[in-house]
N, C-alpha and C positions, 0 to 999 in steps of 0.2 A: 509399796515393800518393795527393800530387795529380795531377788533368788535365794536362797541360802543352799550350799553344796559344799559337797566333801569327795575328796578328794581320795581315789584308791591309787596312788601310786606316781606316787605326785613329781618325784623327782629323774620319772622317765618322761620318753622325747615326745609322746599325749601330755603329760604332765606338763610339765613345760611349757606346750603350744599352747593348752588352757587359761591357767596361768599369766601369758601375757594375756590373753586375755581377756581375762577378767579385768586385770589390773586400766588396762584402760577405758573400762567400761562401771567403778566401781560405786555411782549412783545405785546401779542394775542388780551389782553380786554379790557374795558372800561366800565364800568359806569359810568353812564351819570347820572345816576337820582337813586333814593331809594324812599320808599314811607312804611308807618306803622300806623298800628291802632290809636293809641296811643301809647304806649314805644317813646318816644324823648327820651328819655336818651340815648337807643342804636340805634337809629339810626342817632342821631349828631355821636355816639365812631364807627359809620360807618361812615359818609362820613367823619372821619376825616380821619382814615384807607387809605379812595381808590380813597377821594378827589371829590364827587358825584359831581358836579353845582346843583339840585337844587332833595332839599329833603321837605316834602310832608307826614301828617299828616292827617287819617279823621279825626279825633278826633277836632274843631273848636276850640276848649278853648281849647285847650293845643300850638298850634300856636307861642300867649307870649312863654313861656318857650321854643322851639323849637328853636324860632330864640336869644332868651338871650346864646342855648350852642351855637350855628354856630355864633359866630359875631364875633371869630374873625379864621372864617373863608370863605370865596369866597364864597359860598357854598352861594342860595338864599333856604331861606322858606317859603314854602307856605300846604296852610291847606285848606280840603274839599273834597264836592267830581268833580267839575268844576277841581279843581288843579291836581284830581288822573287822573283825561280824558286828562287834558293836559300833564303831565308827560307823557302818553302814545300816545302822536300825534309829543311829543318831537322831536329831530333828534339821535333816540338810532335806532337802526340797529331792532334790539329783542327785543322786551320784550318777560318779565318770569311772568308767571300774579297764584300769590300765596298766590291771598289777598283767605282765607276761606269765604265760604258761597254765598251771591248769595254779597256780599256787591262792589265787585270785575262790578261789572256784566255793567255798564255803561265803564268803565276805559277801560275794555277790547274790546269792544263795539267799545271806538272811537280808539282804537288802530290795529287792523278791515278793521275800517272806511279809516286809513290811509295806508291801505296798505302792514299793517308792518309783520318782522314774529312775530309770537305770541305763545312760547309757553307754552301751555297749561297749572299747574297743581291744576290748579283750576275749578273741576270737576263740579261744581256747574254752571255755563255759560254754558257749552254745554248739563245738565241734565233740565236746567229748561228752552235756546234759543238755544234750538242743531241748529233749521233748519236757525232764524233769522238768529245767528252764520256762517251759512257754506252759506247763501246763502252770505250776506257781505263779508263771502270772498272769495268766487267767482266776486261776480261783484264788489271786489276793487281790485282785486289779490293780495290780503294776505294769505302769509302761516299760519296756523298753527299743528303744531309740536306737540304729544304729550306729559310729562314726567312722570304721571301716571306710573310707569314697567311699569305694566298690557300692554295698550295700548304704550310704546316704542318700549320694545316686539314686538307687531305684525307690527309696523310702518318697526323696523330693519329686520322683518323677512319676508313685502315686498313687501323690495327692489327690482327693479329691475324685478316685477313681472307682471303680466295683470292683474291684478283685477278681471277677466272677467273668467281666475284661480282660483279663489279661491273657493273651495267649504265652509269652513265655518274655523269659528275663533274661538281659545276651550281659555277664560281667567280665568288662576289659580289663586286659593285661598292658602292660608296655612291656613283658617277654625280658625284661632286666641285660645284667648286664652285657650276656651270652648269649641273648637272641640269633648272634646270627655266626654264629662261633663256632668252630670247625672239632673234628671230634675228639684231634687229639689237642686242640685248646682245653676242652672240657674236661679230658684226660689231667693234665694239670694245671687245669685251675686250684688257684690260692684262699686265703679267706684275704686278704685284700682286696685281688681280683675279687672276688665272689660281694663283697659289700661296699662295691666305685658301685649304685646304682644309680643307674644313668639321667634318671629322672627327683627320683623321690631323696628325702633325707633320713635313713628310717636306722633305729638299735641294729647291731651285728646281727642277732638271729632275727628279722624281718627281711636285712634284706640276704640272705640266705636264703629264706625259704622265695623269695621271688625271685632271685637266678636258677633254684628248679623247677620254679612251680612253684612248690607244694603253698607256695602265698593263697594261691588260683585255688586248689585242691581245696585247703581249709574256707577260703569265703564260698567253693560251689553248696561243701557240705552249710555252713553258716546260714549261706541265702534263704537252704531249702525251711529251715526251723522258722528265720525269720519270717520268709512271705507264703510260709503255705504249697508249695510249687513239688514238685517231682523230681528226677535225676531227669530226666525225657529233658522237659520241659525249660533247663537251663541252663546256657552254651557260653558257652565262654571264646573269647578274641581276642589279638594281640593285639595290638592299639601302637606304638611305641612313642605317642607323640606325651600320650595322657594327657588332651584333654580336654575327650567323653568322659565320664569313669566311672559308665555302664548306660544300658536301655530296657525299653520296657517296651515290650510290643505286642496291642489289640488287638484281637476279633475281627475288627473290623481294617488292620492290614494298617492300622498312623503306629509310628515306630517316637516314643519320644524320649530322647535322649537327654544327661545332665552336662555339661562343658562347663569347665575352673579350671585355676593354674593348677598344680602338682604342690598343693600348700593343704597341711593337712590342719588351720586354720576353720578354713572354708564348713567342713561337714563337726564339726567341735561347736564350732558356731551357732554351723545350725541347730547343733542335738543344743547351746544352752540358751536359745532363746528360740524355738519351738513352744510354741506354733507363729513366734514372731520369728523375725531378721534382723540379723546383730551386723553391723559392718567394722569389718573389721585391714587390716595391713591391707591383708596378701595382694598378687599383685593382677589385676585387670590383665582380660583378651584380648587380645587382638589380631581376629582373624589373618584383618589381610599382613600381619605381615609372619604369621602360621603360614600360611599359603594352603596348605595339605596337609589332608586325613589319611594313613594309608590305616589297612586294615591284615591280613592276615588266619590263617588258620593254624595253633596251638601244631606243633613238632612234637606228637606224642611218643615215638622212638626216640629220640634226640632228648626230653621229657617228661617220662616214663612217672614222673607223680603225682598230675595231674588222671593219667586211669587209671594207680592205685588210689586217688580219692574218689574217686565218683566207686567207685567199686567197693568201697568201706561203708559212701552213704549207701549202695541200694542194697548190700548183704544187712544196713544194718545193724540191728544191738551196738556189740559191743569191739567192732569191726574201726569204727570211728576216733575211738579213746582208743586205743594198739596206734593208729596208725600216727595221732596226732605224739605217743606219746616215745613211739621208737622216732619221729622223725624227729621229737627234741634228742633227746642223747645221743646221735650224729649229728647234724646240725654242732650241737657241741664238741661234739670228736672229729667233727671235721676243722672247727677254728681254730680245738686243739693242737693243730697238725697230727691227731692219731688216727687219720682214717683222710682219700681222698677226696676229691667234690663228685663223683661219678660215683663213689662209695652210697652216698648221701639213701638218693629210692632203694636201693638192694636191700639194704644194711632195712632197710622199713616193708619191703615184700618179704623178705626172709619171715620177719615179723609177722606179719600177715595169716602169712604160710603157714603158721609151726600154734597160733594160738587158735582156741576153746573160744569160742563166741557165746554167750550169752548177753539177754538179758537184765542192765542195771537196773532196781529197784529203786533204787535209794544217790543220793551224794557217798558213801560209802563207799557203795560200792564204786560208783565212780573212780573215786579216787582209790579205790584197793590194784582194782587193773590196771586204772595207771601206771601205779609204785611197783608191778610184779615186770612190765612190760618195763619197764624204765634201769628196774634191775636184772629178766638175761637181757636186753637190747648191748648197756653195760659191761657186762661178762662178755660175750662175743666180739663187742670192739678188745675190750680189755685180754681175749684170749688170740685171737688175732694177731697179736699184736707187739706176742713173745715169740 
């Protein structure tokens, strides 16, 4: 029987890569439900191509247009947050969670609460609600599969191993487009330069996060929740070639690494077919051609986002929520030309310094802290522009 799949965020880069793999193996997978934030035209194209039975647009004002586009199909159109949660709780066995930011948090929790297998490409879910989500997964028998290339690599390296045999995990980072940039270049960096990642093809927001190294800071927090290790047993290492996606060091001195070309279809395929594997069209590694693998420690002076993320993890409670929300607003401000690249971590630092930290007891608490932080940071950015 074909495995039934629902895709939260089908029109984004992860959604597109997932669909590429699914369409190459129609005998193994059936996409039963898909969602998009606003792009109903692309969503309708996907439905016509794959025959999904439910399509959800987050923006309720786009529902009538979606219905028009799907009039000739037998796919039901729906909109809004409740519809996203309905999609997540439907008859799919595997839910691909690829909505950027906290927008998909309730839907992901709904999938977890339904005992689904959830492939997490949305790192913000664990960054902001990690303890709530992992506790719910245990309570409801859900399985969390990491799709981020680094966490997927760790997941693969841990296969068949006891967690008590793990000494530490090592997240690798490319260093982004500004790895060797001067302070002058960083101060003058443009959005076009920041999103020009040297190895990976990603969306604008995650590309900027890679340029500031905040992406690796968020992955640090995510790794803590996924693998149950404290901050001091999670290392970050710059690896410009992006060939080794992460490593696991064991108590006997062994270090296992997962290698592959920088193609998100590899970790997505592992999540789709787990515990089996799925053939992909990803370019095969030629280590002789690559010739060398370089490593270096991250420069926390030039890239303070990593320090901020680790401090937020160690502080706990609502600190990671504030970190994530402030960073999202700051990145949006940079992409819109309202602030400079080097102001992104400074804005996050200020938000953390001014925040009152609490322990969120529910998803509603998480979303309220997220909302309040965004409002404060957005107001501060607008005030600085006048």
